[in-house]
N, C-alpha and C positions, 0 to 999 in steps of 0.2 A: 415438511421434512423434519424428522426428529433427530436430535443430536444427543448423544450420550451425556448424562449429567457429569461424567468425569471430564469431558471436553469443556463444558461450561465452567467447572471448578478450576481447570487448568488455566483457562483464559482469565478468569477472575483472579487467580493467584498471580499471574503475570502482571495484571494491572495494579495489584496492590503492592508490588515490590517498589521500594522507594529508591530514589537516586538523587544525587546532587552533582553528578558529573556534567561538566560543560564541554567535554570532548575537544578541548583546545580552542573553542570558539568563544566569542564574546557573549552570545546568547546561549543559554543552557538548553540542552536537548536530552532526550532519552538515549542512553547508550545504544550503540549500533546493534549489538546482539539481542538485547531486549526488544528494541524497536522492530527488528526483523522478525523475531518470534511472534510478537503480537500481530504484526501485519499479515504474516503467513496464516496464522490461525484465523484471523478475521475474515480474509477473503474466502475461506472455506465455508462460511456461513451465508454466502450469497447463493441462492438456489440455482441460478443458471450456470454458474461456475461449477458448483458441486455436481450438477446433473450431467455435465459433459464427460466424455471419455477421452482417453489419450493423454499425452503429456501436455502440461500447461506451460505457456511461455510467459515469463515475467520480464518485462523490459525495465531497465533502470536508466532513467533519463537524467543527464547532468550536462553541464557546460564543458567547454574545453579546458578551462582553468578556474581558479578561485574556489570559493566556498562550495558551489554546486558540484564542481568536479571532484573535490575532496569527499564530499558526502556521497556522491554517486559511486565513486570507486570503492569506498569503504562498505557501502550497502550492497553493492554487487558481490563483493567478496563474502560478506556475511550471509546473504541470501543464497549464494551458490553453496556455501558450506552447509547451511540448514537444509536446503533442497536435496543435497546428497545423502542426508541422514534420515529424512522423513518424507512423508507425502503431504499434499495439501488437498483436503477433502478426498482422500484415497487416490489422488492423482500424482504422478511424478511431475516434477517441475524442472525447467531449465531457465537459466538467467542469461539475459543479453544486456550488455552495456551499450547504451545509445547516447551519442554525443549530439547535443542540440546545437544546430547552426541556423535553423530556420524552419518555418512551417512546412513547406513542401518536402524538405529533406526528412523531417520528423515523420510526417504522414507516410512517406514511402518506406522508411525504415520499419515502422510499426506494422504496416501491411505486409511487407516482405518477410518479416520475422514472425508474423502470426501472433503478435502480442495480445494476450487476453487481459493482462494486468500491467499497469504502468506505474512505477514508483517515480515520483517527481522529487528530485533532490532539493534539500533546503537551499533557498536562495534563487530558485528557478520558477517561482510561481507564475511569472509572466508567460511561460510556455503552456500552462494548463489549458487555455482556450484553444490552442493549436492541436490538441489531442482529439482525434475523432472518437465520439462516444460509441460508435458501432463499426464492426468490420464484418460485413455480411450479416449472418444471424447472431453473431456474438456481440454482446454488450460488454464493452471494455470497462474494467474497474480501475479508477485512478486513485492511487493511495499516496500519502505524503508523510514526510517526517517532520513537518511543521504544522502544529495544530491550527494556526491561523489560515492555512491554505484551504481548509474546508469552506471558508467564506468566499474563496476564489474559484470554486468549482471542483475541488478534490472531494471524492465521495467519502473516503475513510482516511483518518490521520491519527498519528500518535503524537501527543504533545505533553506538556507538563502542567499540572495543577499544583503550584507550589513546588514541591520536590518529588511528587508522585506522578507516575505515568498516567495519562488519561487518554482513553479511546474516544475519538470524536467521529460523528457521522452526520453528513449533510443529507438528511433523509429526503428533503425536498428535491435536491438535485438527483439523488439516487433514483427516486421514484420517477422523475421526469424522463430519465433516459432508459428506464425499464429494469433497474437493479431491484432485487427483492431479497432483503436480509431476513433471516430467521427471527421471530419475535423474541426469543431468548437473548439473541445478540443485541437487539434493540434496547433491552433493559440494562445491558452493560455499558452502552455508549452514551456519551453526552450528545444530545441532538443539537445541531447547529443549523441555523437558516442562512 
């Protein structure tokens, strides 16, 4: 699948923007708007996602309270705003906020909502193993706002390298569940095992 060089340049530009924002938390993170834009652009480079038709459902997973609820609420708002203004790999997208209370509840919510992409909020890495990697023929993309979560099973994450946003990809995990990212995208991401 070929991607226009302008899309690659745009993703590269997003990654090169610097930030020192801590978003009100003790650990620094990429600002919500930039994080959302990078993640939406990134999932469009997965061949299965890009080849499907119809509206895509992005689930934003967070806890009932605390850091993960704050992150999930903010990201759900940002992703909804971005999805209203643009498409993801030429597909319209809708965003659903899912509150994590347990494995069975999570799996039912993702199945019922038809989620193809799950954003796992910062502070909720323990829920990553509870996310089913497939729903029928659809391979689910798990994305995170904490770069360290790629080591915990998140396929794509946006973290900080110093003060600069960094795109991370757990290519071993992605390949194991059947995700296939464009080679141009692979050159932009730091590969994590």
